[in-house]
N, C-alpha and C positions, 0 to 999 in steps of 0.2 A: 200359041206361043206362050210358054210358061216361063216366068221370070222368078228367079230365086232371090227373095229379099231377106237376106240374112242380116244379123245384127252387125256384122263386120262392115257391111256396105254403108251403114249409118255412122259407125264409129270413126272410120278413117277420115272423112271430111271434117268431122268434129275435132279430131286430134290435130289436123293440119291448121285449123283455124285457131285453136286455143294454145297450141304449143309455143308460139312466139310470145304470148302474154305470160306464160308460166316461166319463161326463161329471163324475163326482164327483172332487173334488180330495182329495188325502190331507191330512187335518187332523192336524197335529203336536201332541202333548201338550206342555204347558209343562214345561220341565225342572225337576226337583226340586232345590231348592237347600237343602242341609242347614245352611248358614250363615244362613238366614233366621231372624230372631228370633221369628217367629210359628210356626216349626216346631221349637221347642226340645223335646227329649225330657223326659219326666217324671223327677224325681229318683228314684233307686232306693235302697231301704233294706234293711239286713240285720237281721232280727229273730231273734235266737238263742233267744228264749223260746218261739217257735212251733214247730209240727210241721215236720218236714223239707220237706214239700211246700208250706209256706206261709212259709218263712223269707225269701224274697226278695219284696219288696212295693214298690209305688209309693206306698202310703199310710203316713205316719208313725204309728206306734203306740207304746205304752209299751215301752221296752227296745229300740227300733229305732235303729240307727245308719246314717248315710248311707254308701253304698259309695264315693262319690266326693265329696270335700270340697275345694273350691278353697283354703281356708285351710290345710289340712294339706299340700297340694301345695306351696304357696308357702313354708310353714315348712320343708319338706324341702329345697327348692331353696336357701333361704337358709342352712340348716345345712351343706349340701354346699359352698356357696361359701365359707363361713367355714373349712371344713376344707381348702380349696384345690382342690376339684373344680370344673370348669367344665362344667355341664350345658347341652347345646344346647337351644334352644327347639324343640319338635317339634309338628307339627300332630297333633291327635287322629286316631285311626283311625276312618274313617267307613264 
């Protein structure tokens, strides 16, 4: 019994397996926008009364102070302006 192993007998299964992958379009992921109000980071607190591995937390507890406070930043800028310094408005590092 002689079998004919032509190149077409190998190409046909290869084409059936690869054809679906060749037809797929590349789907782009939506760009992440850090300025989106729905993607705001959680506030971070410094808790000096806790153990060193738990001093930074996203949950406010007793004795915890916020690491970033917009009111203190504005007060600092206003104090600097009163002293004659002109601080430029900078975008936060992202």
